[in-house]
TITORZA-487022 format. One record per residue: residue in one letter; chain; x, y, z of N, C-alpha, C in turn. Coordinates in Angstrom, 2 decimals, padded with zeros to 5 digits. Layout:
N
r  c  n_u  n_v  n_w  ca_u  ca_v  ca_w  c_u  c_v  c_w
a  A  X  Y  Z  X  Y  Z  X  Y  Z
...
END
This chain:
150
r  c  n_u  n_v  n_w  ca_u  ca_v  ca_w  c_u  c_v  c_w
m  A  081.14  136.95  081.79  081.52  136.23  082.75  080.01  135.33  083.44
l  A  078.72  135.97  083.56  077.74  135.09  084.09  077.82  134.01  082.88
l  A  077.83  133.96  081.64  077.77  132.83  081.05  078.65  131.42  081.37
v  A  079.73  132.31  081.54  080.99  130.88  081.97  080.33  130.16  083.21
a  A  079.65  131.30  083.85  080.01  130.59  085.61  078.32  129.80  085.44
c  A  077.18  129.97  084.74  076.27  129.55  084.54  076.75  127.84  083.51
s  A  077.77  128.25  082.84  077.93  126.90  081.75  077.96  125.52  082.66
g  A  078.59  125.64  083.88  078.97  124.24  084.88  077.25  123.53  085.34
l  A  076.30  124.68  085.66  075.23  124.14  086.23  074.63  123.11  085.49
g  A  074.49  123.10  083.99  074.00  121.44  083.85  074.67  120.29  083.65
k  A  076.03  120.14  084.31  076.92  119.07  084.13  076.66  118.14  085.02
k  A  075.93  116.77  084.31  076.01  115.66  085.49  077.25  115.27  086.60
p  A  077.02  114.95  087.62  077.77  114.36  088.66  079.01  113.52  088.08
l  A  080.20  113.20  088.33  080.95  111.98  087.97  080.26  110.84  088.44
l  A  080.16  109.70  087.75  080.08  108.31  087.80  080.85  107.55  088.54
e  A  080.91  106.57  089.55  082.10  105.91  090.35  082.65  104.86  089.23
p  A  084.07  105.05  088.98  083.98  104.17  087.68  084.24  102.50  088.42
t  A  084.39  101.54  087.56  084.16  100.19  088.37  085.39  099.63  087.88
v  A  085.78  098.70  089.17  087.64  098.42  088.98  087.56  096.71  089.31
q  A  088.45  096.00  088.26  088.80  094.62  088.54  090.04  094.48  088.54
v  A  090.42  093.51  089.77  091.71  093.26  089.75  092.24  092.44  088.19
q  A  093.08  092.59  087.57  093.65  091.99  086.85  094.78  090.54  086.93
e  A  095.46  091.36  087.67  096.46  090.23  088.32  097.33  090.97  089.52
f  A  097.83  089.70  090.32  099.15  090.68  091.29  099.95  089.55  090.90
d  A  101.62  090.66  090.66  102.64  089.97  090.35  103.37  090.17  091.95
i  A  104.32  089.39  092.34  105.00  089.53  093.38  106.57  089.91  092.55
t  A  107.18  091.18  093.24  108.57  091.94  092.83  109.42  091.55  093.42
n  A  108.98  091.26  094.50  110.84  091.21  095.74  110.07  090.59  096.86
v  A  110.79  090.22  097.72  110.61  089.34  098.96  111.48  089.94  099.92
t  A  111.45  090.55  100.75  112.39  091.21  101.85  112.37  090.34  103.43
l  A  113.04  091.05  104.18  112.93  090.34  105.60  111.75  091.05  106.30
s  A  111.16  091.84  105.54  109.87  093.24  106.33  109.07  092.15  105.76
g  A  108.70  092.03  104.40  107.19  091.76  103.60  107.56  091.21  102.31
i  A  106.72  091.77  101.55  106.68  091.28  100.36  106.32  092.43  099.54
e  A  106.79  092.53  098.23  106.55  093.91  097.46  105.94  093.18  096.05
g  A  105.15  094.03  095.35  104.41  093.70  094.36  103.60  094.63  093.24
v  A  103.04  094.36  092.41  102.34  095.16  091.58  101.11  094.57  091.40
v  A  100.03  095.21  091.56  098.69  094.80  091.49  098.05  095.74  090.20
t  A  097.67  094.89  088.92  097.05  095.85  087.94  095.62  095.81  087.93
l  A  095.02  096.82  088.20  093.44  096.80  087.84  093.31  097.35  086.64
n  A  091.83  096.73  086.43  091.12  097.00  085.06  090.16  098.76  085.55
v  A  090.51  099.72  085.07  089.19  100.62  085.36  088.40  100.64  084.41
d  A  086.81  101.01  084.07  086.16  101.34  083.50  085.62  102.50  083.77
n  A  085.58  103.46  082.61  085.16  104.78  083.10  083.20  105.00  082.56
p  A  082.52  104.93  083.34  081.27  105.11  082.58  080.81  106.50  082.67
n  A  081.92  107.63  082.29  081.37  108.90  082.60  081.73  109.32  080.74
d  A  080.85  110.20  080.18  081.28  110.92  078.88  082.65  111.94  079.19
t  A  083.34  111.88  080.20  084.57  113.00  079.75  085.78  112.03  080.12
k  A  086.57  112.08  079.78  087.80  111.34  080.40  088.32  112.00  081.52
l  A  089.00  110.83  082.38  089.28  110.88  083.66  090.94  110.91  083.67
s  A  091.47  112.38  084.03  093.00  112.49  083.56  092.99  112.60  085.32
a  A  093.97  112.02  086.10  094.34  111.92  087.38  095.76  112.34  087.48
k  A  095.76  113.26  088.41  097.18  113.56  089.25  097.66  112.59  089.98
e  A  096.48  111.80  090.92  096.70  111.71  091.81  095.93  110.05  092.24
l  A  096.26  109.12  092.69  095.58  107.88  093.08  095.86  107.56  094.04
n  A  094.82  107.56  095.03  095.05  106.92  096.25  094.48  105.72  096.67
y  A  094.83  104.88  097.42  094.03  103.24  097.60  094.63  102.46  099.24
t  A  093.31  101.60  099.04  093.74  100.88  100.00  093.54  099.31  099.54
v  A  094.09  098.38  099.81  093.70  096.93  099.79  093.41  096.65  101.34
s  A  092.30  095.98  101.37  091.62  095.06  102.79  091.72  093.99  102.56
v  A  092.12  092.48  103.10  091.49  091.32  103.07  091.51  090.79  104.40
a  A  090.35  090.08  104.58  089.80  089.56  105.84  089.40  090.58  106.95
g  A  089.09  091.93  106.35  089.04  093.17  107.36  090.27  093.64  107.84
n  A  091.38  093.24  107.38  092.66  093.82  107.96  093.14  094.36  106.63
e  A  093.69  095.74  106.98  094.37  096.64  106.05  095.81  096.03  105.36
l  A  095.89  095.72  104.27  097.24  094.93  104.14  097.77  096.04  103.26
v  A  097.55  096.93  102.71  098.24  098.00  101.89  097.41  099.26  101.76
a  A  098.10  100.28  102.12  097.72  101.48  101.42  098.87  102.50  100.69
g  A  098.21  103.10  100.17  099.63  103.90  099.07  098.76  105.13  098.24
h  A  099.46  105.32  097.47  099.35  106.50  096.27  099.97  106.29  095.42
n  A  099.95  106.99  094.13  100.32  106.80  092.61  099.89  108.02  092.08
t  A  101.46  108.73  092.04  101.38  110.57  091.28  101.59  109.95  089.98
d  A  101.49  108.76  089.33  101.79  108.72  087.83  100.63  109.24  087.27
n  A  101.05  109.97  085.83  099.80  110.49  085.01  098.63  109.28  084.58
i  A  097.58  108.97  085.09  096.34  108.55  084.93  095.54  109.03  084.01
s  A  095.13  108.35  082.84  094.36  108.86  082.01  093.10  107.30  081.46
i  A  092.04  107.92  081.88  090.86  106.75  081.61  089.96  107.46  080.48
p  A  089.94  106.85  079.47  089.22  107.88  078.25  087.72  107.49  078.65
a  A  087.04  108.58  078.12  085.56  108.78  077.99  085.18  107.60  077.89
l  A  084.02  107.12  078.36  083.15  105.85  078.27  084.36  104.44  078.13
g  A  085.22  104.38  078.32  086.60  103.48  078.00  087.04  102.66  079.23
s  A  088.19  101.68  078.90  088.78  101.63  080.41  089.99  101.84  079.99
n  A  091.05  101.30  080.82  092.49  101.60  080.78  093.07  100.69  081.97
t  A  094.14  100.35  081.70  095.00  099.34  083.18  095.70  100.33  084.09
i  A  095.80  099.87  084.98  096.47  100.53  085.99  097.21  099.96  086.87
e  A  098.53  100.40  087.01  099.58  099.32  087.86  099.58  100.06  089.08
l  A  099.53  099.31  090.09  100.00  099.94  091.97  100.96  099.20  092.36
p  A  101.73  099.97  092.52  102.95  099.17  093.52  102.00  098.89  094.77
v  A  102.57  097.94  095.91  102.15  097.41  096.82  103.30  096.90  097.71
r  A  103.23  097.10  099.07  104.30  096.47  099.82  103.17  096.00  100.82
m  A  103.44  094.78  101.30  102.57  094.05  102.36  103.85  093.63  103.40
s  A  103.51  093.87  104.91  104.28  093.68  105.85  103.67  092.08  106.45
f  A  104.83  091.33  106.88  104.85  090.05  107.23  103.74  090.04  108.57
a  A  104.00  091.08  109.05  103.43  090.85  110.52  101.67  090.92  110.04
t  A  101.38  091.76  108.71  099.88  092.05  108.85  099.14  090.57  108.01
l  A  100.21  090.09  107.47  100.11  088.45  106.93  099.69  087.69  107.96
i  A  100.89  087.70  109.12  100.61  086.98  109.75  099.44  087.21  110.38
e  A  098.77  088.19  110.85  097.34  088.57  111.31  096.26  088.23  110.60
t  A  096.17  088.06  109.26  095.20  087.96  108.40  095.33  086.41  108.07
f  A  096.21  085.71  107.85  096.73  084.43  107.17  095.26  083.57  108.57
p  A  095.50  083.45  109.53  094.60  082.08  110.35  093.06  082.55  109.95
k  A  092.84  083.64  109.75  091.75  084.16  109.16  091.14  083.78  108.24
i  A  091.84  083.58  106.96  091.41  082.93  105.83  091.90  081.41  105.62
l  A  092.58  080.83  106.50  092.50  079.51  106.60  091.37  078.98  107.34
q  A  090.96  079.24  108.23  089.60  079.38  108.94  088.66  078.78  107.96
s  A  088.24  079.51  106.87  087.28  079.35  106.34  087.57  078.88  104.48
g  A  088.83  079.23  104.72  089.26  079.08  103.02  088.43  080.13  102.09
l  A  088.63  081.12  102.50  087.65  081.98  101.53  087.90  083.45  102.49
a  A  088.42  084.46  101.27  088.49  085.91  102.41  088.06  087.05  101.58
d  A  087.30  087.78  101.98  086.73  089.08  101.56  087.94  089.72  100.77
y  A  087.95  091.10  099.92  088.64  092.09  099.61  087.83  092.85  099.56
v  A  088.44  094.15  099.73  088.12  095.37  099.59  089.13  096.37  098.83
i  A  089.12  096.79  097.60  090.14  097.96  096.90  089.35  099.24  096.95
a  A  089.73  100.16  097.66  089.05  101.17  097.67  090.00  102.40  097.40
g  A  089.70  103.59  097.05  090.68  104.82  097.17  089.57  106.03  096.04
n  A  090.39  106.92  095.79  090.20  107.79  094.87  090.92  108.35  094.22
i  A  090.39  108.73  092.96  090.83  109.28  092.18  091.15  110.78  091.72
k  A  092.30  111.61  091.91  092.09  112.88  092.11  092.23  113.53  091.07
t  A  091.31  114.38  090.09  091.37  115.03  088.85  091.77  116.48  088.94
t  A  091.83  117.24  088.09  092.03  118.78  088.42  090.46  119.59  088.88
f  A  089.74  118.97  088.82  088.45  119.22  089.08  087.76  118.91  090.09
a  A  087.71  117.29  090.29  086.97  116.39  090.97  087.94  115.36  091.55
t  A  087.30  114.87  093.08  087.72  113.80  093.42  086.95  112.52  093.20
v  A  087.25  111.44  092.43  086.35  110.45  092.06  086.61  109.27  092.90
p  A  085.61  108.97  093.72  085.79  107.27  094.94  085.26  106.49  093.54
f  A  086.17  105.34  094.27  085.82  103.85  093.63  086.38  102.77  094.62
s  A  085.36  101.70  094.72  085.69  100.58  095.65  084.96  099.41  094.96
k  A  085.66  098.44  095.09  085.58  097.11  094.31  085.31  095.97  095.57
k  A  084.64  095.14  095.90  084.59  094.13  097.05  084.39  092.59  096.28
g  A  084.86  092.07  096.88  084.66  090.65  096.35  085.34  089.39  097.44
e  A  085.41  088.27  096.96  085.70  087.28  097.68  086.62  086.48  096.97
f  A  087.72  085.73  097.47  088.34  085.08  096.66  088.55  083.59  097.60
k  A  088.80  082.48  096.97  089.02  081.33  097.55  090.46  080.77  097.44
l  A  090.61  080.14  098.36  092.08  079.41  098.54  092.16  078.27  097.81
p  A  093.00  078.10  096.62  092.75  076.62  095.91  092.87  075.79  097.04
f  A  093.82  075.68  097.86  093.61  074.18  098.84  094.22  074.64  100.29
v  A  093.78  074.14  101.08  093.80  074.34  102.38  094.04  073.19  102.95
p  A  095.49  072.61  103.60  095.64  071.18  103.99  094.92  071.22  105.49
p  A  094.00  069.58  105.40  093.58  069.64  106.22  094.26  069.95  107.70
s  A  095.49  069.38  107.53  096.24  069.45  108.75  096.80  070.84  109.35
l  A  096.12  072.16  108.57  096.36  073.76  109.21  094.93  073.57  109.56
k  A  094.27  073.35  109.66  092.76  073.39  109.88  092.55  072.61  111.39
q  A  092.39  073.34  112.52  092.23  072.59  113.68  091.27  073.25  114.38
k  A  090.04  072.80  114.81  089.16  073.35  115.34  089.64  073.46  116.98
n  A  089.03  074.84  117.56  089.48  075.11  118.73  090.80  075.20  119.44
h  A  091.81  075.14  118.40  093.22  075.04  118.70  094.08  075.81  118.09
g  A  094.15  076.77  117.51  094.55  077.69  116.42  095.11  076.88  115.18
y  A  096.35  077.34  114.84  096.73  076.47  113.68  098.06  076.19  113.46
k  A  098.51  075.29  112.76  099.87  074.77  112.55  100.48  075.54  111.52
i  A  101.63  075.90  111.87  102.18  076.78  110.59  103.53  075.96  109.92
END
């Protein structure tokens, strides 16, 4: 029993996976908001396969949390490998309306995708920060000191 207990002492802590957004597909538009799927590419820098029972996540844009959720599908990311994960997302129009003026002002939006992967033995956090630029913001939508026309 002592050998079994000591066998875990030399193990390295799990490293944080790296996450890249591959695509975002809108699957439905309702009266209350937009539903879609975010596809992430997750790279596992560990020499151990990550098998997840649950994945919790948030997506924030321009400082506003647009999406929070969890996925309880079996997720497997090979040791020193990568896999794609599809996350269902739902965004309310109220939050989008709150976020939209912040993005229009500069034409840029900071985003953060964060969460954790729960395995049988550990919870492994992940985070990806970035910025995206709107392809085109019409000058008529930008107004100094007067708000926005929509």
